[in-house]
Backbone bond lengths (Angstrom), bond angles and torsions (degrees), N, CA, C in turn:
res aa  C-N    CA-C-N  psi(-1)  N-CA   C-N-CA  omega(-1)  CA-C   N-CA-C  phi
1 M - - - 1.458 - - 1.522 109.94 -
2 T 1.325 117.69 145.91 1.453 122.65 177.19 1.528 110.16 -76.25
3 I 1.343 116.09 -176.95 1.467 120.55 177.39 1.529 109.14 -58.41
4 P 1.336 118.20 134.50 1.477 119.54 -176.62 1.526 112.69 -62.15
5 Q 1.329 115.18 131.99 1.454 120.47 168.57 1.520 109.25 -80.67
6 I 1.348 114.79 -36.40 1.457 120.68 178.31 1.524 108.92 -144.46
7 S 1.320 116.03 140.51 1.463 122.09 178.06 1.516 108.56 -126.08
8 I 1.319 116.63 117.28 1.461 122.26 177.94 1.519 107.31 -98.00
9 R 1.321 117.35 127.19 1.453 121.76 -175.71 1.533 110.68 -128.01
10 N 1.333 115.49 114.78 1.476 122.62 173.81 1.532 112.87 52.04
11 L 1.325 115.25 44.95 1.464 120.38 -179.66 1.520 110.72 -70.52
12 C 1.326 116.22 130.26 1.465 122.32 177.45 1.530 109.12 -128.94
13 V 1.325 115.84 134.19 1.464 121.41 177.33 1.522 108.34 -131.14
14 D 1.321 116.77 128.50 1.455 122.56 -179.41 1.523 110.46 -115.47
15 Y 1.344 114.30 155.20 1.461 121.58 172.85 1.523 108.37 -120.42
16 I 1.322 115.48 133.55 1.466 120.67 177.71 1.515 108.44 -83.26
17 T 1.335 117.32 123.83 1.461 122.30 177.65 1.515 109.81 -128.90
18 A 1.319 115.95 170.69 1.462 120.91 178.86 1.521 111.14 -65.21
19 D 1.333 117.26 -23.68 1.466 121.40 -179.75 1.519 112.98 -96.24
20 G 1.339 116.61 10.48 1.458 120.49 -178.95 1.519 111.21 111.85
21 D 1.318 115.81 171.28 1.456 120.53 -179.54 1.530 110.86 -69.73
22 V 1.335 115.54 137.66 1.462 122.30 178.28 1.519 108.09 -114.66
23 R 1.326 116.39 127.90 1.467 120.40 179.61 1.521 109.04 -87.74
24 A 1.335 116.26 107.10 1.457 121.78 -177.76 1.524 112.28 -86.26
25 V 1.338 117.04 -26.46 1.463 122.44 175.12 1.521 107.35 -130.99
26 N 1.333 116.18 123.26 1.459 120.59 -170.81 1.531 111.33 -120.69
27 N 1.337 115.88 104.17 1.473 122.40 173.98 1.528 113.19 51.09
28 V 1.316 115.94 50.54 1.466 121.13 179.14 1.526 109.68 -84.03
29 S 1.339 116.40 130.95 1.462 122.26 179.80 1.525 109.91 -137.30
30 F 1.320 116.76 130.42 1.463 121.70 172.09 1.525 108.63 -165.67
31 D 1.329 115.58 163.67 1.462 122.49 177.00 1.520 109.63 -116.28
32 I 1.322 116.10 153.39 1.464 122.22 169.68 1.515 106.73 -124.69
33 G 1.336 116.89 119.69 1.449 120.88 -177.75 1.515 112.24 -74.25
34 K 1.320 116.05 164.22 1.457 120.88 176.81 1.525 109.20 -67.58
35 G 1.321 116.15 124.87 1.448 121.75 -178.08 1.517 114.62 79.60
36 E 1.333 117.56 6.70 1.466 121.38 -177.34 1.527 111.22 -93.35
37 V 1.329 115.55 148.64 1.462 122.05 169.42 1.531 106.90 -103.81
38 F 1.330 116.27 114.45 1.463 121.87 179.60 1.519 108.33 -109.54
39 G 1.337 117.24 119.92 1.449 121.90 179.83 1.515 111.97 -91.78
40 L 1.322 116.36 145.07 1.459 122.32 176.66 1.521 107.73 -129.07
41 A 1.342 116.45 116.89 1.468 121.42 -173.23 1.521 110.77 -127.11
42 G 1.337 114.33 163.96 1.460 120.81 178.08 1.520 110.21 154.26
43 E 1.337 116.01 172.66 1.462 121.20 -179.87 1.522 111.54 -66.28
44 S 1.327 115.96 163.71 1.462 120.84 173.07 1.526 109.33 -58.89
45 G 1.324 115.89 134.94 1.448 120.49 178.91 1.513 114.92 87.26
46 C 1.346 117.91 4.00 1.472 119.52 -177.04 1.525 112.26 -80.38
47 G 1.342 118.17 -14.91 1.460 120.27 176.93 1.517 115.24 116.10
48 K 1.335 118.45 5.94 1.463 121.05 -176.64 1.527 111.65 -60.91
49 S 1.326 116.61 -54.82 1.462 120.47 -177.94 1.520 111.23 -68.30
50 T 1.320 116.75 -30.09 1.461 120.20 176.64 1.521 110.48 -63.23
51 V 1.328 116.65 -40.49 1.470 120.77 175.02 1.524 110.10 -61.82
52 A 1.334 117.05 -45.80 1.458 121.22 -178.30 1.528 111.34 -60.46
53 F 1.329 117.27 -46.48 1.455 120.74 179.56 1.526 111.13 -64.86
54 S 1.329 117.00 -30.54 1.467 120.46 178.67 1.522 111.15 -66.50
55 L 1.334 116.38 -40.23 1.463 119.60 -179.07 1.525 111.00 -64.03
56 M 1.327 116.64 -32.40 1.466 121.07 177.09 1.531 112.09 -90.58
57 R 1.326 116.41 -4.98 1.473 123.63 -176.25 1.527 111.05 52.15
58 L 1.327 114.44 53.81 1.457 121.20 -179.03 1.524 112.64 -105.72
59 H 1.324 117.77 1.90 1.468 119.85 -178.42 1.526 111.17 -66.60
60 K 1.323 113.66 142.50 1.454 120.83 173.76 1.524 108.01 -124.91
61 P 1.361 117.90 156.38 1.460 119.69 178.72 1.520 110.75 -52.04
62 P 1.346 117.40 140.86 1.464 127.67 14.94 1.524 115.26 -87.57
63 A 1.339 119.67 8.56 1.463 120.81 178.71 1.533 109.69 -89.34
64 Y 1.318 115.61 145.33 1.468 119.64 173.60 1.525 109.46 -154.42
65 I 1.329 115.41 148.62 1.467 121.57 177.99 1.520 107.50 -81.72
66 S 1.325 116.09 116.95 1.461 120.71 -173.23 1.524 113.75 -100.44
67 G 1.340 117.97 -5.62 1.455 118.93 179.22 1.506 112.50 -179.46
68 G 1.321 115.75 162.95 1.449 121.64 174.14 1.518 114.17 107.87
69 E 1.326 114.71 172.42 1.453 122.79 178.56 1.527 109.87 -125.49
70 V 1.323 116.14 149.86 1.463 122.09 172.08 1.529 106.19 -130.54
71 L 1.325 115.87 100.53 1.457 122.26 -175.03 1.523 109.44 -94.04
72 F 1.322 116.41 118.30 1.467 122.26 -175.80 1.517 109.25 -117.44
73 D 1.340 116.04 130.51 1.463 121.78 179.01 1.525 109.09 -89.05
74 D 1.333 116.54 106.02 1.465 120.77 -178.58 1.522 112.39 -93.70
75 G 1.333 116.56 11.99 1.457 121.35 -177.27 1.508 113.31 100.23
76 N 1.332 115.90 -14.11 1.469 121.51 178.34 1.517 111.01 -120.94
77 G 1.347 115.69 31.30 1.458 120.06 -178.13 1.516 111.30 101.00
78 A 1.334 115.72 163.91 1.465 121.45 -178.06 1.525 110.43 -81.15
79 K 1.333 115.32 131.97 1.465 121.17 179.12 1.526 109.08 -126.60
80 D 1.332 116.23 144.48 1.460 122.35 -179.61 1.531 108.71 -82.66
81 I 1.346 116.12 106.08 1.462 118.74 -176.95 1.528 112.02 -73.36
82 M 1.326 117.56 -11.19 1.462 119.79 174.25 1.533 111.41 -66.14
83 K 1.337 116.39 -18.61 1.465 121.18 -179.15 1.528 111.83 -97.21
84 Y 1.338 117.00 -0.78 1.463 119.62 179.60 1.525 110.59 -69.14
85 S 1.326 116.21 146.18 1.466 120.67 172.53 1.526 108.80 -73.97
86 D 1.328 116.33 169.32 1.460 120.11 178.48 1.529 110.56 -60.31
87 G 1.345 116.55 -38.37 1.451 120.23 178.51 1.524 112.25 -65.16
88 E 1.326 116.17 -41.33 1.467 120.28 177.98 1.521 111.21 -65.92
89 M 1.333 117.45 -37.79 1.462 120.17 178.00 1.525 110.89 -68.12
90 G 1.328 116.67 -34.32 1.457 119.97 177.36 1.517 112.12 -61.27
91 I 1.330 116.56 -35.32 1.457 121.65 176.80 1.521 110.62 -76.93
92 F 1.336 116.57 -38.27 1.462 122.49 -175.45 1.531 112.12 -67.04
93 R 1.342 116.22 -43.31 1.465 119.83 -178.41 1.517 110.33 -62.56
94 W 1.304 115.80 138.96 1.454 125.98 178.81 1.526 112.75 75.58
95 S 1.330 118.08 -37.16 1.458 118.28 178.98 1.525 111.51 -80.30
96 E 1.339 118.07 -38.42 1.462 121.90 179.85 1.532 112.05 -107.88
97 M 1.327 115.53 -36.69 1.468 121.37 -179.87 1.524 108.54 -139.94
98 S 1.310 116.98 128.50 1.463 120.76 178.94 1.522 109.41 -124.90
99 M 1.337 115.85 174.02 1.463 119.52 -173.30 1.518 111.24 -144.58
100 V 1.323 115.40 134.00 1.461 122.51 168.71 1.525 105.79 -98.61
101 F 1.312 116.87 110.20 1.457 120.96 -170.07 1.519 112.23 -75.81
102 Q 1.329 114.12 156.99 1.459 120.38 174.44 1.525 109.27 -58.23
103 S 1.349 116.67 144.91 1.467 121.54 -174.04 1.523 110.20 56.94
104 A 1.339 114.70 51.30 1.465 120.07 -175.67 1.522 112.40 -59.93
105 M 1.341 117.58 -25.35 1.462 119.58 179.26 1.522 111.41 -62.27
106 N 1.345 117.05 -23.51 1.458 121.17 -179.39 1.526 112.15 -107.43
107 A 1.337 117.48 10.86 1.457 120.91 -175.74 1.530 112.72 -84.29
108 L 1.330 116.56 -14.62 1.460 119.72 179.79 1.528 110.48 -85.51
109 N 1.326 116.22 145.25 1.468 120.93 178.02 1.525 109.11 -69.89
110 P 1.334 119.58 119.92 1.471 121.35 -173.03 1.522 114.62 -71.42
111 V 1.336 119.25 -16.42 1.463 121.01 -175.08 1.526 112.81 -107.32
112 I 1.332 116.67 8.62 1.467 120.81 179.84 1.521 108.68 -122.01
113 P 1.327 118.98 132.25 1.467 119.97 178.71 1.528 111.25 -62.22
114 I 1.325 115.03 155.46 1.458 120.92 -175.68 1.523 111.60 -57.77
115 V 1.322 117.68 -38.71 1.462 120.30 -176.10 1.536 111.43 -58.19
116 D 1.341 116.81 -38.73 1.468 119.57 -179.40 1.522 111.64 -70.88
117 Q 1.319 116.92 -31.80 1.455 119.92 -179.95 1.531 111.16 -71.71
118 F 1.337 116.63 -29.82 1.465 120.42 173.78 1.523 111.02 -74.81
119 T 1.324 116.19 -50.02 1.465 119.29 -174.18 1.526 112.28 -67.31
120 D 1.331 118.08 -28.88 1.467 120.45 176.41 1.530 110.27 -58.55
121 V 1.328 116.78 -46.11 1.462 121.16 -179.72 1.523 110.88 -66.74
122 I 1.332 116.64 -46.32 1.459 121.07 -174.69 1.522 111.62 -66.54
123 M 1.343 117.60 -45.39 1.465 121.13 -176.86 1.524 111.90 -74.84
124 R 1.338 116.32 -24.68 1.473 119.06 178.41 1.526 111.27 -69.56
125 H 1.321 117.56 -31.88 1.458 120.41 -172.58 1.518 114.79 -111.67
126 T 1.325 117.63 -4.63 1.463 120.44 179.69 1.526 109.44 -131.73
127 D 1.339 115.23 175.91 1.477 119.70 177.55 1.521 111.62 -97.09
128 K 1.333 117.63 16.53 1.464 121.36 178.52 1.533 110.80 -68.09
129 N 1.316 115.63 143.34 1.458 119.38 173.73 1.525 109.62 -85.28
130 K 1.350 116.26 -179.44 1.466 120.16 -174.89 1.531 111.41 -60.23
131 Y 1.321 117.09 -43.46 1.462 120.85 -178.72 1.524 110.66 -61.80
132 E 1.334 116.91 -46.00 1.467 121.17 -179.23 1.527 111.13 -65.93
133 A 1.342 115.65 -36.73 1.465 119.44 179.54 1.522 110.89 -66.83
134 V 1.332 117.16 -38.51 1.467 120.35 177.76 1.525 110.12 -64.98
135 K 1.323 117.75 -41.41 1.465 121.16 178.25 1.531 110.60 -61.70
136 R 1.335 116.27 -40.50 1.465 119.59 176.80 1.524 110.44 -65.21
137 A 1.317 117.72 -38.74 1.466 120.91 177.52 1.522 111.02 -62.72
138 E 1.322 116.90 -38.71 1.473 120.19 177.54 1.527 110.84 -63.07
139 Q 1.336 116.59 -40.38 1.465 120.85 177.44 1.527 110.85 -62.15
140 L 1.313 115.65 -41.20 1.466 120.40 -177.96 1.525 111.35 -66.13
141 L 1.324 116.88 -39.43 1.459 119.44 177.33 1.518 110.78 -62.70
142 Q 1.310 117.24 -40.67 1.458 120.50 178.74 1.528 111.42 -64.36
143 I 1.324 116.34 -35.18 1.464 120.67 179.15 1.521 110.98 -60.49
144 V 1.348 116.72 -37.03 1.470 120.29 -178.87 1.532 111.79 -100.68
145 D 1.324 115.88 20.71 1.472 122.12 172.67 1.524 113.93 63.82
146 I 1.322 116.24 40.77 1.463 121.93 172.48 1.528 107.22 -121.82
147 H 1.333 117.25 134.30 1.460 120.49 -175.11 1.532 110.25 -67.90
148 P 1.338 118.12 136.30 1.471 121.05 -178.43 1.520 114.65 -59.16
149 N 1.336 117.87 -21.91 1.470 118.19 -179.81 1.524 112.59 -70.73
150 R 1.338 117.41 -3.08 1.474 121.03 176.99 1.527 112.33 -88.54
151 L 1.326 117.81 0.47 1.465 120.60 -175.37 1.526 112.99 -59.33
152 S 1.295 118.03 -33.50 1.471 120.40 -177.17 1.525 112.63 -82.10
153 D 1.340 117.57 -3.38 1.462 120.84 -179.68 1.523 111.61 -76.62
154 Y 1.333 115.05 163.77 1.463 122.25 177.28 1.534 109.24 -99.35
155 P 1.332 117.65 159.44 1.474 120.42 -176.48 1.525 114.49 -52.94
156 H 1.343 117.83 -37.56 1.467 119.50 -175.97 1.526 112.29 -67.42
157 Q 1.319 117.08 -13.18 1.456 120.82 -179.47 1.536 112.56 -86.77
158 F 1.338 116.22 1.05 1.455 121.10 179.12 1.527 110.23 -111.41
159 S 1.311 115.92 151.00 1.472 120.22 174.58 1.529 109.88 -71.47
160 G 1.342 115.76 170.94 1.458 119.59 179.65 1.512 112.77 -59.90
161 G 1.332 116.77 -46.12 1.457 120.19 179.91 1.513 112.27 -63.97
162 M 1.332 117.58 -36.48 1.461 120.99 178.68 1.519 111.06 -68.91
163 R 1.323 117.13 -36.93 1.474 119.34 177.13 1.530 111.11 -66.31
164 Q 1.329 115.69 -36.54 1.462 118.63 175.31 1.524 109.84 -60.41
165 R 1.325 116.40 -44.11 1.466 120.18 -178.93 1.526 111.36 -67.82
166 L 1.335 117.38 -33.25 1.463 120.28 176.55 1.527 111.24 -63.26
167 V 1.321 116.25 -43.58 1.467 120.07 179.40 1.526 110.12 -64.68
168 I 1.321 116.86 -39.85 1.468 120.49 177.20 1.524 110.00 -63.73
169 A 1.337 116.95 -40.02 1.464 120.50 178.53 1.526 111.62 -62.22
170 I 1.343 116.93 -41.00 1.468 120.23 177.61 1.530 109.79 -63.92
171 A 1.335 116.83 -38.72 1.463 120.16 178.50 1.521 111.90 -64.52
172 L 1.347 117.18 -25.81 1.467 122.08 -179.97 1.527 112.72 -88.60
173 A 1.318 117.63 -4.98 1.460 121.77 -167.83 1.519 113.93 -54.81
174 L 1.322 117.79 -37.08 1.464 121.47 -174.48 1.523 112.50 -109.96
175 N 1.338 116.18 18.01 1.468 121.59 179.47 1.537 112.47 52.37
176 P 1.327 117.97 57.02 1.469 120.57 -179.14 1.518 111.13 -68.36
177 K 1.328 115.06 160.91 1.467 120.59 179.39 1.531 111.74 -85.70
178 L 1.334 117.16 -20.93 1.467 121.76 179.80 1.520 109.14 -140.87
179 I 1.327 116.07 133.20 1.459 121.20 175.17 1.526 108.52 -119.48
180 I 1.323 116.27 126.50 1.459 122.43 174.93 1.519 108.10 -92.93
181 M 1.322 116.88 123.86 1.459 121.23 -179.66 1.528 108.64 -117.96
182 D 1.319 115.81 103.92 1.457 122.36 -176.68 1.526 108.85 -97.71
183 E 1.332 117.09 103.68 1.460 123.28 -178.23 1.536 111.17 51.46
184 P 1.344 118.41 56.17 1.472 119.58 -174.02 1.515 114.86 -70.00
185 T 1.336 118.14 -13.51 1.470 119.67 -178.24 1.527 112.39 -117.42
186 T 1.336 117.31 20.16 1.458 121.08 179.63 1.535 111.27 -59.93
187 A 1.327 115.83 138.30 1.471 123.50 175.08 1.527 113.74 69.70
188 L 1.336 117.26 11.98 1.454 120.15 176.41 1.520 109.88 -103.28
189 D 1.333 116.57 149.06 1.459 118.46 177.50 1.522 110.17 -71.33
190 V 1.329 116.64 164.52 1.459 121.12 -170.11 1.533 112.22 -64.31
191 V 1.332 117.68 -31.82 1.465 120.42 179.36 1.522 110.09 -66.34
192 V 1.338 116.65 -46.77 1.467 120.69 179.70 1.526 110.05 -67.79
193 Q 1.334 117.60 -36.60 1.460 120.70 175.86 1.516 110.81 -54.86
194 R 1.317 115.61 -50.31 1.465 119.83 -178.14 1.524 111.01 -62.83
195 E 1.328 117.75 -41.57 1.458 120.95 179.89 1.530 111.03 -60.98
196 I 1.332 115.84 -44.07 1.464 119.58 -178.00 1.525 110.75 -67.84
197 L 1.331 117.52 -43.26 1.462 119.93 179.75 1.525 111.51 -65.52
198 Q 1.303 117.25 -37.89 1.459 119.91 176.19 1.526 110.82 -63.34
199 K 1.326 116.59 -39.72 1.463 120.52 177.14 1.533 110.76 -65.53
200 I 1.328 116.93 -43.45 1.467 120.40 178.90 1.523 110.39 -60.51
201 Y 1.335 116.31 -44.59 1.459 119.82 -178.14 1.526 110.62 -65.52
202 A 1.332 117.32 -40.12 1.465 120.66 178.22 1.529 110.71 -62.96
203 L 1.335 116.89 -39.94 1.458 120.80 178.03 1.523 111.12 -66.55
204 K 1.322 116.81 -38.64 1.467 120.47 176.96 1.521 110.88 -61.27
205 E 1.325 116.38 -44.00 1.456 120.22 179.11 1.530 111.09 -64.70
206 E 1.330 116.63 -34.92 1.466 120.11 -178.57 1.512 112.73 -74.87
207 F 1.340 116.87 -43.74 1.463 120.65 -173.26 1.531 113.71 -101.55
208 G 1.325 118.48 -14.46 1.458 121.36 173.08 1.514 116.41 78.56
209 F 1.330 119.06 18.17 1.466 119.91 179.49 1.537 110.95 -80.97
210 S 1.313 115.78 164.07 1.462 122.58 175.11 1.522 108.97 -97.03
211 I 1.336 115.95 160.96 1.463 120.69 -177.92 1.524 110.21 -134.95
212 L 1.329 116.01 132.40 1.461 121.77 164.21 1.517 105.90 -101.83
213 F 1.337 116.85 112.43 1.462 122.88 -171.80 1.522 109.02 -109.10
214 I 1.329 116.59 118.03 1.461 122.30 -176.09 1.520 109.31 -114.77
215 T 1.332 116.69 128.29 1.454 120.80 177.76 1.521 110.00 -162.54
216 H 1.353 115.40 161.45 1.456 120.84 172.38 1.528 111.02 -84.90
217 D 1.316 116.28 -19.87 1.463 121.51 -172.62 1.525 109.61 -83.79
218 L 1.336 116.26 95.62 1.457 120.75 -175.03 1.526 111.78 -66.90
219 S 1.337 117.15 -36.76 1.456 119.29 179.82 1.525 111.15 -64.73
220 L 1.332 117.16 -39.98 1.453 121.68 176.35 1.523 110.52 -64.88
221 M 1.309 117.10 -40.89 1.455 122.05 -179.67 1.523 111.74 -64.95
222 V 1.335 116.76 -41.55 1.470 120.79 179.69 1.522 110.38 -59.94
223 E 1.321 116.56 -38.54 1.463 120.79 -178.39 1.522 111.57 -70.82
224 F 1.330 117.73 -30.86 1.462 122.18 -170.47 1.530 113.71 -98.36
225 S 1.344 117.99 -26.71 1.461 121.76 -169.20 1.522 113.11 -98.63
226 D 1.331 114.89 157.65 1.468 121.76 172.22 1.526 110.33 -85.78
227 R 1.315 116.22 -47.68 1.465 121.87 175.48 1.519 108.71 -131.79
228 I 1.337 115.82 158.79 1.463 120.92 -177.27 1.530 109.80 -134.71
229 G 1.325 114.97 138.49 1.458 121.66 171.36 1.522 109.14 -112.67
230 I 1.326 116.28 136.45 1.467 121.88 178.68 1.524 108.80 -107.38
231 M 1.351 115.83 130.14 1.457 120.34 178.76 1.522 110.81 -110.54
232 Y 1.322 114.92 146.46 1.463 121.17 173.75 1.520 108.62 -144.70
233 S 1.320 117.01 125.87 1.468 125.31 177.70 1.531 112.20 45.85
234 G 1.330 115.46 47.35 1.455 120.23 173.88 1.506 115.65 87.07
235 E 1.322 118.31 -1.61 1.461 121.35 -178.57 1.523 111.20 -118.25
236 L 1.308 116.12 146.95 1.462 121.26 172.02 1.526 106.71 -84.30
237 I 1.356 116.63 118.16 1.465 119.10 -171.77 1.530 113.30 -108.83
238 E 1.341 117.55 -16.35 1.455 119.49 178.28 1.523 109.64 -158.75
239 V 1.343 115.93 139.72 1.460 122.67 175.78 1.519 107.45 -137.63
240 A 1.339 116.71 130.90 1.459 120.34 -179.24 1.514 110.15 -160.90
241 A 1.324 115.76 169.51 1.458 120.51 170.93 1.521 108.70 -58.68
242 A 1.325 116.95 146.72 1.466 121.04 -173.53 1.521 112.53 -53.83
243 K 1.320 117.89 -43.87 1.464 120.74 -176.69 1.521 112.26 -67.26
244 D 1.337 117.18 -24.42 1.466 120.30 -178.13 1.520 113.14 -84.59
245 I 1.332 117.04 -20.80 1.464 119.84 -177.38 1.528 110.97 -60.72
246 L 1.318 117.46 -41.50 1.464 120.57 179.25 1.523 112.22 -88.43
247 E 1.321 116.90 -36.19 1.466 119.68 -173.67 1.520 112.87 -83.79
248 R 1.341 117.94 -32.75 1.470 120.66 -176.59 1.526 111.25 -136.35
249 P 1.322 118.63 59.36 1.472 119.05 178.70 1.519 111.53 -71.19
250 Y 1.328 115.89 141.98 1.461 120.97 177.75 1.528 111.97 -106.58
251 H 1.309 117.39 -2.97 1.469 119.84 179.95 1.526 108.96 -119.04
252 P 1.338 118.92 135.66 1.468 121.71 -179.35 1.524 113.67 -57.26
253 Y 1.325 117.94 -33.06 1.456 120.52 179.48 1.533 110.48 -67.52
254 T 1.323 116.50 -44.62 1.464 120.24 177.05 1.521 110.59 -61.05
255 H 1.332 115.96 -41.94 1.462 120.59 178.03 1.533 110.55 -61.39
256 G 1.331 116.57 -40.05 1.466 120.73 178.35 1.515 112.35 -64.78
257 L 1.339 116.67 -40.02 1.461 119.34 177.41 1.524 110.73 -62.18
258 G 1.326 116.16 -43.02 1.457 120.32 -179.59 1.511 113.67 -66.92
259 S 1.333 116.71 -25.36 1.464 121.14 -178.35 1.522 112.90 -90.34
260 S 1.313 116.86 -0.41 1.469 119.95 -173.12 1.524 113.88 -97.39
261 F 1.339 117.44 0.98 1.466 118.82 175.09 1.526 109.15 -136.36
262 P 1.332 116.85 151.30 1.466 120.27 -173.24 1.522 113.04 -74.32
263 S 1.326 115.16 150.23 1.454 121.26 175.26 1.533 109.15 -86.39
264 L 1.328 116.42 145.04 1.464 120.88 179.31 1.528 111.65 -82.32
265 T 1.321 116.75 -15.66 1.462 121.22 179.92 1.515 110.24 -129.27
266 G 1.335 116.85 166.39 1.458 121.27 177.15 1.513 112.49 82.65
267 P 1.327 116.61 -178.78 1.473 120.78 -177.88 1.522 111.35 -69.15
268 K 1.331 114.97 155.46 1.456 120.17 176.73 1.523 109.84 -69.50
269 A 1.327 115.87 142.29 1.459 120.70 179.51 1.525 108.92 -139.27
270 E 1.312 115.02 149.17 1.465 120.25 179.87 1.523 109.88 -67.91
271 L 1.332 116.13 132.22 1.455 120.67 177.71 1.522 109.83 -77.73
272 K 1.324 115.67 143.03 1.463 120.86 -179.13 1.524 109.07 -126.20
273 G 1.304 115.66 132.45 1.451 120.23 175.10 1.517 111.27 -90.54
274 I 1.326 115.78 174.33 1.462 121.35 176.17 1.525 107.11 -98.19
275 P 1.323 119.06 118.57 1.469 120.49 -176.74 1.527 111.81 -65.80
276 G 1.333 115.20 160.03 1.450 120.15 175.44 1.517 113.74 81.18
277 N 1.327 114.93 -169.73 1.460 122.27 -177.24 1.524 110.44 -125.28
278 P 1.336 116.99 158.99 1.470 119.26 176.00 1.520 111.50 -55.90
279 L 1.307 115.22 151.95 1.463 121.95 -174.64 1.527 111.68 -69.20
280 N 1.325 116.46 139.53 1.457 122.53 170.93 1.529 107.66 -79.04
281 L 1.327 117.25 114.85 1.466 120.98 -174.86 1.527 112.71 -68.63
282 L 1.326 117.37 -11.67 1.466 120.40 174.69 1.525 111.90 -85.21
283 E 1.323 116.35 -9.18 1.472 120.83 -178.01 1.530 109.63 -131.42
284 L 1.307 116.65 63.89 1.457 121.29 -177.58 1.526 110.60 -74.08
285 P 1.324 117.90 134.23 1.463 120.79 179.15 1.529 111.03 -81.21
286 Q 1.300 116.07 162.75 1.459 120.02 169.04 1.528 107.80 -74.06
287 G 1.318 116.60 138.56 1.456 119.41 179.63 1.511 112.75 90.69
288 C 1.324 116.80 -149.23 1.466 123.12 -175.59 1.532 110.33 -68.89
289 R 1.330 116.46 138.42 1.460 120.72 -179.00 1.529 112.37 -74.20
290 F 1.316 117.28 -18.64 1.462 120.80 -176.99 1.527 112.36 -94.58
291 Q 1.312 119.20 0.80 1.462 122.91 -169.62 1.523 114.04 -56.99
292 A 1.340 118.32 -38.41 1.457 120.63 -175.91 1.527 112.74 -68.48
293 R 1.321 117.88 -18.28 1.463 121.60 -177.49 1.532 111.90 -112.06
294 C 1.316 116.88 3.32 1.461 120.73 -171.75 1.529 111.40 -97.85
295 E 1.329 116.22 131.53 1.462 121.48 178.80 1.527 112.20 -81.77
296 R 1.336 117.10 -9.44 1.467 120.79 -177.70 1.524 112.08 -109.42
297 V 1.329 117.35 13.64 1.456 121.35 -174.01 1.526 111.72 -60.95
298 T 1.331 116.01 139.64 1.464 122.90 177.32 1.526 108.85 -128.17
299 D 1.305 116.29 -178.50 1.460 120.84 -176.72 1.526 111.70 -63.26
300 I 1.326 117.47 -39.16 1.467 119.79 -178.92 1.524 111.04 -64.67
301 C 1.330 116.89 -30.67 1.470 120.75 178.53 1.527 110.79 -64.57
302 R 1.327 116.72 -31.74 1.471 121.26 -178.36 1.526 111.88 -83.92
303 R 1.333 116.72 -19.60 1.466 119.83 -174.37 1.525 113.83 -101.43
304 K 1.315 117.31 -37.44 1.455 121.17 -168.50 1.525 111.76 -115.83
305 A 1.330 116.03 132.01 1.462 120.70 177.63 1.529 109.91 -66.71
306 T 1.304 115.98 149.43 1.461 120.79 -177.58 1.527 111.39 -87.09
307 Q 1.321 116.32 160.33 1.461 122.07 178.19 1.524 108.86 -144.88
308 L 1.326 116.60 132.77 1.460 121.23 -179.87 1.525 109.41 -67.12
309 R 1.341 116.28 129.95 1.460 120.43 -178.98 1.523 109.84 -149.86
310 D 1.324 115.02 161.45 1.462 121.44 179.74 1.524 108.32 -77.87
311 V 1.336 116.43 117.85 1.466 119.83 -179.83 1.516 112.22 -99.55
312 Q 1.352 116.87 -26.04 1.456 119.26 177.04 1.524 111.03 -171.73
313 D 1.324 116.16 116.08 1.465 122.51 171.44 1.524 113.37 51.30
314 G 1.324 116.71 50.51 1.451 120.36 177.30 1.511 115.31 80.58
315 H 1.334 117.16 2.15 1.469 121.62 175.10 1.531 107.08 -87.90
316 L 1.342 116.29 116.42 1.461 122.05 -175.31 1.520 110.82 -102.08
317 S 1.329 116.15 140.98 1.460 121.17 175.42 1.522 108.60 -150.36
318 N 1.343 116.51 151.56 1.464 118.86 176.06 1.526 112.06 -108.94
319 C 1.345 116.93 13.64 1.466 119.85 178.54 1.524 110.66 -77.18
320 H 1.344 117.21 133.16 1.462 121.31 178.48 1.531 111.53 -60.60
321 L 1.321 117.05 -28.14 1.460 120.64 -175.01 1.527 112.71 -90.17
322 A 1.337 117.32 -0.80 1.466 120.84 -179.92 1.521 109.48 -84.04
323 V 1.307 115.42 70.28 1.461 121.79 -179.71 1.524 108.70 -131.95
324 G 1.307 115.37 158.70 1.452 119.45 175.69 1.512 114.01 83.02
325 G 1.364 117.41 5.14 1.454 119.64 175.14 1.513 114.99 74.66
326 Q 1.336 118.82 16.62 1.459 121.05 179.49 1.518 110.23 -112.54
327 S 1.330 115.77 122.44 1.454 120.44 178.37 1.523 109.32 -77.89
328 I 1.332 116.31 169.31 1.462 121.26 179.27 1.524 110.22 -62.56
329 A 1.333 116.77 -38.52 1.458 119.98 179.95 1.523 111.42 -60.61
330 V 1.324 117.27 -40.37 1.463 121.15 179.07 1.524 110.73 -67.16
331 V 1.331 115.69 -43.74 1.473 120.01 179.60 1.521 110.86 -60.39
332 E 1.347 117.24 -45.21 1.453 120.27 -178.97 1.521 111.60 -67.22
333 T 1.310 118.25 -36.53 1.459 121.49 178.08 1.517 111.52 -63.45
334 E 1.332 116.37 -43.82 1.451 121.24 178.69 1.520 111.65 -65.94
335 A 1.357 115.93 -38.33 1.469 119.27 179.54 1.518 111.15 -66.41
336 A 1.351 116.00 -39.26 1.458 120.00 180.00 1.529 110.41 -65.64
337 A 1.323 117.13 -35.51 1.450 121.61 -179.35 1.532 111.05 -66.05
338 V 1.316 115.67 -34.96 1.478 119.59 177.88 1.514 111.03 -71.06
């Protein structure tokens, strides 16, 4: 990995409920290098979007950030943005870190023309006048392959894929160093998905920004990301190079995700789901959070809480059984041979 653009350390996010505070993100730590695409995957409700909103400090009650640091390199050294005032965060957002929100097709204001939605961002954070902001908006549309004469149109006049590209263009408006993309291709067909991801990757190569890429589609993430982190019930349970997440998983949950969708190459194999249901965060078990759904559970899994650690060459896992340098795929291959 290159020098970190952002370092998340022991991030915790809680939600206030009638039954007490619920920890939705528990001591999550990872880095994103400069120019790196870092994927974050997991089931619905595992905490992916909660992490993303925390980095932008967009949470509102009943959610609140209860602990941790987020160190961001703005070119003058790493600074903890958790300590920024509201005014400092207002300047920081979009100029240093921007976000493509989940359901981006619906993220645009339907009653305001596109030109105003671009110029609002540009004029809020720069000293450009209206004319200069419009010219910058025209440049941004060209970057995402939309003709500048569409600036006066309203969101409903664009297709789904074009609206996705418009939101990405707004996120690029101030040349941020990190862009968070939360399900940027949701509800799009596979052809448009590929076109948009190819455009995003080309823009990353041109402008050099980093990406936090969040999606449920692990196969899509493997193709697009440099490294991937897997979350389960608010915890980061595995981090590895993208190619190793599917080929050499060290956590049973990661292995289950990889086994739940068909391969496009190789022999046909029976698909396997992950038994059970996601954990109720109000009823946390002693020991590993995945124990009730794990086919490899042992006594230590029921007694001792897990901790993310390096198991082999920068491949991190919090599974108690991820020892000895053997991934689940290797163990299963050897067992089948016997």
